[in-house]
Backbone as CSV, one residue per row, in Angstrom:
resi,resn,N_x,N_y,N_z,CA_x,CA_y,CA_z,C_x,C_y,C_z
1,MET,29.856,11.341,-41.010,30.189,11.217,-39.661,31.104,10.104,-39.346
2,LYS,32.195,10.391,-38.526,33.315,9.640,-38.293,32.878,8.932,-37.116
3,LYS,32.994,7.538,-37.126,32.743,6.729,-36.043,34.188,6.186,-35.432
4,ALA,34.261,6.114,-33.992,35.325,5.554,-33.314,35.440,4.136,-33.517
5,ARG,36.607,3.537,-33.621,36.771,2.102,-33.785,37.165,1.620,-32.400
6,LEU,36.509,0.523,-32.061,36.632,-0.120,-30.793,36.744,-1.601,-31.028
7,GLN,37.718,-2.161,-30.300,37.881,-3.563,-30.327,37.590,-4.207,-29.032
8,VAL,36.628,-5.205,-28.985,36.245,-5.746,-27.720,36.166,-7.320,-27.770
9,ARG,36.326,-7.886,-26.686,36.398,-9.306,-26.545,35.085,-9.668,-25.854
10,LEU,34.384,-10.625,-26.562,33.030,-11.101,-25.949,33.167,-12.605,-25.557
11,GLY,32.405,-12.763,-24.573,32.303,-14.222,-24.146,31.478,-14.999,-25.195
12,GLU,31.455,-16.385,-25.127,30.821,-17.157,-25.970,29.215,-16.987,-26.043
13,LYS,28.702,-16.727,-24.904,27.218,-16.560,-24.808,26.854,-15.234,-25.464
14,ALA,27.687,-14.112,-25.187,27.380,-12.748,-25.722,27.581,-12.768,-27.253
15,GLU,28.614,-13.497,-27.766,28.784,-13.603,-29.166,27.710,-14.284,-29.840
16,THR,27.182,-15.398,-29.245,26.108,-16.119,-29.856,24.756,-15.181,-30.017
17,LEU,24.581,-14.494,-28.861,23.387,-13.594,-28.998,23.547,-12.545,-29.859
18,LEU,24.631,-11.932,-30.034,24.907,-10.892,-30.999,24.885,-11.424,-32.431
19,SER,25.293,-12.641,-32.612,25.305,-13.233,-33.988,23.963,-13.328,-34.451
20,HIS,23.123,-13.873,-33.529,21.767,-14.283,-33.849,20.867,-12.948,-34.014
21,ALA,21.155,-11.864,-33.250,20.480,-10.604,-33.397,20.938,-10.046,-34.746
22,ALA,22.208,-10.223,-35.293,22.620,-9.516,-36.473,22.226,-10.368,-37.829
23,GLU,21.571,-11.460,-37.493,21.154,-12.178,-38.766,19.985,-11.621,-39.548
24,ARG,19.221,-10.636,-38.903,18.136,-9.875,-39.563,18.732,-9.024,-40.739
25,PRO,17.894,-8.847,-41.626,18.347,-7.938,-42.892,18.510,-6.490,-42.435
26,GLY,19.649,-5.915,-42.742,19.837,-4.411,-42.500,20.424,-4.247,-41.087
27,VAL,20.763,-5.247,-40.340,21.215,-5.081,-38.951,22.583,-5.590,-38.999
28,THR,23.399,-4.736,-38.343,24.933,-5.098,-38.262,25.155,-5.273,-36.701
29,LYS,26.323,-5.927,-36.509,26.755,-6.158,-35.087,27.161,-4.804,-34.558
30,ALA,27.714,-4.022,-35.203,28.136,-2.693,-34.807,26.921,-1.835,-34.393
31,SER,25.784,-1.827,-35.151,24.686,-1.138,-34.885,23.937,-1.630,-33.578
32,ILE,23.981,-2.913,-33.544,23.436,-3.544,-32.243,24.122,-2.995,-30.983
33,VAL,25.584,-3.215,-31.175,26.357,-2.894,-29.896,26.166,-1.436,-29.622
34,GLU,26.104,-0.523,-30.703,25.984,0.970,-30.521,24.612,1.164,-29.947
35,ALA,23.627,0.619,-30.260,22.253,0.952,-29.709,22.148,0.335,-28.250
36,ALA,22.919,-0.767,-27.931,22.819,-1.151,-26.561,23.538,-0.289,-25.645
37,ILE,24.595,0.163,-26.097,25.610,1.071,-25.296,24.874,2.345,-25.038
38,ILE,24.094,2.902,-26.116,23.445,4.266,-25.711,22.236,3.944,-24.946
39,GLU,21.520,2.730,-25.053,20.352,2.552,-24.177,20.882,2.362,-22.719
40,LEU,21.966,1.722,-22.533,22.344,1.425,-21.252,23.038,2.569,-20.492
41,LEU,23.812,3.269,-21.197,24.616,4.457,-20.445,24.059,5.802,-20.715
42,ASN,23.153,6.033,-21.532,22.571,7.358,-21.774,21.582,7.606,-20.608
43,PRO,21.690,8.969,-20.081,20.816,9.268,-19.004,19.290,9.164,-19.645
44,LYS,18.556,8.613,-18.848,17.178,8.516,-19.090,16.450,9.821,-19.323
45,GLU,15.876,9.932,-20.474,15.091,11.233,-20.740,13.642,11.145,-20.249
46,ASP,13.157,9.846,-19.896,11.875,9.770,-19.350,12.019,9.681,-17.879
47,SER,12.847,10.434,-17.187,12.906,10.366,-15.841,11.713,10.957,-15.102
48,GLN,11.016,11.754,-15.902,9.651,12.204,-15.366,8.719,11.162,-15.103
49,GLU,8.635,10.303,-15.999,7.729,9.064,-15.849,8.259,8.228,-14.636
50,TYR,9.470,8.129,-14.348,9.994,7.390,-13.136,9.554,8.241,-11.930
51,ALA,9.847,9.526,-11.964,9.413,10.369,-10.808,7.869,10.242,-10.537
52,ALA,7.132,10.279,-11.544,5.615,10.133,-11.365,5.360,8.729,-10.799
53,LEU,6.123,7.749,-11.228,5.739,6.371,-10.710,6.230,6.211,-9.294
54,ILE,7.262,6.811,-8.894,7.829,6.898,-7.545,6.849,7.612,-6.721
55,LYS,6.385,8.831,-7.133,5.403,9.452,-6.391,4.177,8.718,-6.089
56,ARG,3.673,7.967,-7.164,2.467,7.152,-6.990,2.685,5.967,-5.961
57,LEU,3.942,5.372,-6.094,4.268,4.363,-5.232,4.256,4.815,-3.727
58,ASP,4.826,6.086,-3.565,4.887,6.775,-2.198,3.418,6.802,-1.558
59,LYS,2.478,7.297,-2.542,1.117,7.430,-2.046,0.546,6.072,-1.670
60,LEU,0.729,5.145,-2.558,0.216,3.791,-2.256,0.828,3.240,-1.006
61,THR,2.162,3.447,-0.729,2.727,3.032,0.571,2.110,3.721,1.696
62,ARG,1.848,5.060,1.633,1.205,5.660,2.748,-0.182,5.084,2.898
63,ALA,-0.895,4.896,1.849,-2.266,4.369,2.036,-2.284,2.992,2.584
64,MET,-1.261,2.042,2.320,-1.055,0.854,3.013,-0.821,0.985,4.413
65,GLU,0.017,2.017,4.761,0.358,2.166,6.144,-0.812,2.658,7.008
66,ARG,-1.736,3.475,6.334,-2.954,3.833,6.943,-3.882,2.592,7.143
67,LEU,-3.965,1.809,6.174,-4.780,0.659,6.324,-4.214,-0.234,7.475
68,ALA,-2.962,-0.386,7.672,-2.400,-1.131,8.698,-2.686,-0.493,9.986
69,ASP,-2.643,0.845,9.924,-2.931,1.562,11.406,-4.335,1.379,11.738
70,ASP,-5.145,1.417,10.671,-6.633,1.321,10.955,-7.003,-0.150,11.464
71,ALA,-6.396,-1.173,10.843,-6.556,-2.524,11.174,-6.076,-2.739,12.592
72,SER,-4.832,-2.217,12.994,-4.341,-2.269,14.309,-5.268,-1.662,15.389
73,ALA,-5.618,-0.501,15.021,-6.667,0.132,15.977,-7.965,-0.646,16.126
74,GLN,-8.388,-1.101,15.063,-9.666,-1.970,15.185,-9.406,-3.162,15.947
75,THR,-8.307,-3.911,15.754,-7.890,-5.036,16.461,-7.821,-4.780,17.848
76,GLU,-7.068,-3.753,18.288,-6.937,-3.446,19.679,-8.267,-3.088,20.381
77,THR,-9.102,-2.331,19.619,-10.304,-1.965,20.350,-11.215,-3.121,20.419
78,LEU,-11.305,-4.008,19.494,-12.064,-5.224,19.650,-11.507,-6.195,20.853
79,ALA,-10.230,-6.384,20.866,-9.559,-7.141,21.928,-9.886,-6.482,23.273
80,LEU,-9.782,-5.272,23.444,-10.046,-4.571,24.781,-11.563,-4.791,25.057
81,TYR,-12.353,-4.635,24.073,-13.846,-4.755,24.443,-14.153,-6.155,24.849
82,ILE,-13.523,-7.313,24.225,-13.868,-8.529,24.508,-13.281,-8.883,25.925
83,LEU,-12.078,-8.295,26.219,-11.514,-8.514,27.507,-12.378,-7.967,28.645
84,TYR,-12.884,-6.697,28.396,-13.847,-6.071,29.318,-15.086,-6.923,29.494
85,TYR,-15.657,-7.273,28.378,-16.808,-8.157,28.406,-16.678,-9.469,29.206
86,LEU,-15.586,-9.994,28.805,-15.289,-11.346,29.626,-15.007,-11.126,30.951
87,CYS,-14.299,-10.117,31.294,-13.797,-10.043,32.756,-14.683,-9.278,33.565
88,ILE,-15.575,-8.404,33.049,-16.307,-7.397,33.913,-17.902,-7.843,33.861
89,THR,-18.326,-8.471,32.994,-19.832,-8.825,32.905,-19.966,-9.986,33.878
90,PRO,-20.822,-9.760,34.939,-20.933,-10.945,35.826,-22.041,-11.904,35.294
91,PRO,-22.161,-13.241,35.676,-23.070,-14.064,35.357,-24.370,-13.601,35.936
92,LEU,-25.502,-13.896,35.111,-26.892,-13.400,35.737,-27.582,-14.451,36.234
93,PRO,-28.435,-14.052,37.216,-29.414,-15.012,37.877,-30.472,-15.530,36.757
94,GLU,-30.898,-16.720,36.883,-31.884,-17.294,35.919,-33.091,-16.376,35.692
95,GLN,-33.632,-15.869,36.727,-34.855,-14.918,36.698,-34.583,-13.562,35.801
96,ASN,-33.420,-13.221,35.762,-33.116,-11.988,35.016,-32.656,-12.174,33.574
97,ARG,-32.385,-13.453,33.280,-31.728,-13.778,31.986,-32.617,-13.416,30.726
98,ALA,-33.914,-13.494,30.754,-34.839,-13.216,29.702,-34.815,-11.640,29.365
99,ALA,-34.894,-10.896,30.538,-34.825,-9.411,30.270,-33.397,-9.015,29.845
100,ALA,-32.328,-9.640,30.237,-31.027,-9.314,29.730,-30.835,-9.628,28.234
101,GLU,-31.453,-10.842,27.878,-31.269,-11.260,26.596,-32.086,-10.310,25.634
102,ALA,-33.194,-9.819,26.049,-33.897,-8.831,25.186,-33.209,-7.528,25.089
103,LEU,-32.575,-7.082,26.256,-31.745,-5.783,26.085,-30.479,-6.076,25.299
104,GLY,-30.105,-7.293,25.510,-28.851,-7.675,24.538,-29.143,-7.587,23.122
105,GLN,-30.403,-8.038,22.768,-30.876,-8.163,21.367,-31.071,-6.687,20.860
106,LYS,-31.689,-5.804,21.658,-31.799,-4.418,21.243,-30.305,-3.727,21.041
107,ARG,-29.474,-3.960,22.018,-28.136,-3.480,21.720,-27.403,-4.039,20.534
108,PHE,-27.613,-5.283,20.282,-26.987,-5.940,19.121,-27.578,-5.238,17.836
109,GLU,-28.833,-5.021,17.759,-29.489,-4.337,16.659,-28.885,-2.936,16.359
110,ARG,-28.856,-2.260,17.505,-28.200,-0.998,17.415,-26.741,-1.027,16.911
111,PHE,-26.061,-1.935,17.311,-24.753,-2.092,17.038,-24.548,-2.398,15.502
112,ILE,-25.465,-3.324,15.024,-25.400,-3.625,13.559,-25.791,-2.435,12.746
113,ALA,-26.691,-1.678,13.219,-26.935,-0.415,12.517,-25.949,0.549,12.451
114,GLN,-25.200,0.595,13.446,-23.978,1.635,13.500,-22.972,1.088,12.590
115,VAL,-22.714,-0.203,12.602,-21.715,-0.840,11.731,-22.099,-0.471,10.227
116,GLY,-23.410,-0.688,9.882,-23.860,-0.495,8.664,-23.684,0.942,8.176
117,ASP,-23.963,1.906,9.053,-23.688,3.361,8.780,-22.248,3.607,8.583
118,ARG,-21.429,3.070,9.333,-20.073,3.294,9.197,-19.431,2.669,7.816
119,LEU,-20.032,1.461,7.510,-19.674,0.860,6.193,-20.046,1.549,4.980
120,MET,-21.212,2.279,5.272,-21.775,3.090,4.150,-21.061,4.400,3.895
121,GLY,-20.064,4.678,4.790,-19.100,5.796,4.748,-19.591,7.037,5.398
122,LYS,-20.709,6.967,6.214,-21.069,8.180,6.913,-20.122,8.688,7.942
123,GLU,-19.467,7.743,8.633,-18.445,8.168,9.689,-17.402,6.983,9.814
124,ARG,-16.153,7.154,10.194,-15.229,6.241,10.423,-14.958,6.288,11.847
125,TYR,-15.016,5.151,12.578,-14.679,5.013,14.003,-13.299,5.447,14.237
126,THR,-12.441,4.963,13.343,-10.962,5.180,13.522,-10.533,6.771,13.492
127,ASP,-11.271,7.455,12.579,-11.054,8.837,12.508,-11.526,9.590,13.771
128,THR,-12.736,9.070,14.246,-13.249,9.629,15.462,-12.310,9.379,16.669
129,LEU,-11.834,8.197,16.806,-11.006,7.758,17.808,-9.599,8.550,17.699
130,LEU,-9.094,8.729,16.528,-7.763,9.519,16.392,-8.118,11.061,16.708
131,ASP,-9.110,11.565,16.291,-9.468,12.852,16.648,-9.636,13.063,18.135
132,HIS,-10.315,12.176,18.774,-10.580,12.314,20.181,-9.199,12.260,20.883
133,MET,-8.200,11.446,20.271,-6.918,11.343,20.992,-5.958,12.502,20.565
134,GLY,-6.432,13.268,19.560,-5.507,14.361,18.994,-4.441,13.900,18.177
135,LEU,-4.602,12.765,17.538,-3.599,12.178,16.763,-3.736,12.272,15.295
136,SER,-4.879,12.690,14.734,-5.048,12.769,13.344,-4.212,13.705,12.569
137,ALA,-3.991,14.895,13.099,-3.121,16.018,12.498,-1.610,15.478,12.480
138,ALA,-1.104,14.990,13.636,0.227,14.612,13.891,0.516,13.501,12.876
139,THR,-0.303,12.484,12.755,0.116,11.365,11.838,0.054,11.728,10.441
140,SER,-0.879,12.539,10.046,-0.897,13.012,8.654,0.370,13.752,8.229
141,GLU,0.797,14.661,9.254,2.058,15.335,8.856,3.186,14.495,8.883
142,GLN,3.502,13.380,9.722,4.411,12.558,9.797,4.506,11.703,8.559
143,ARG,3.396,11.389,7.901,3.452,10.549,6.700,3.585,11.388,5.477
144,GLY,3.730,12.735,5.554,3.840,13.572,4.297,2.585,13.853,3.713
145,GLU,1.590,13.717,4.482,0.199,14.037,3.838,-0.154,15.482,4.058
146,ALA,0.748,16.338,4.608,0.429,17.778,4.759,0.251,18.380,3.539
147,VAL,-0.482,19.465,3.424,-0.674,20.271,2.310,0.693,20.881,1.863
148,GLN,1.039,20.663,0.664,2.396,21.221,0.096,2.159,22.330,-0.758
């Protein structure tokens, strides 16, 4: 097999690296340069692996976007609730305070039970909220999660 002859000029650092690599037995400078050129300039045969990696990264990106949307919806909901609670709940007279605290304790226990149910995966508030607003199908399609 005939090989083409090529004359190149290398900088001092490249020459040093090439010389050190060629010190191993059975390795020549020409074979190192040839392997480097083939590796650098040959089209990648493992492009399927890159495509799979890119597809996986796209899925992870969509998942992160959904987490960000969920966190945003939860933050806005909590902020609105606090705003209403602080602005709308009037102060109670002293004689009604005990009954109100008892009612508040019952509501709090119910709230904690519902949070526990949602954390156990029975239902997600964000999905319910988006379904109620009619946004779940639209956002899924926009993100590319539609059935292909």
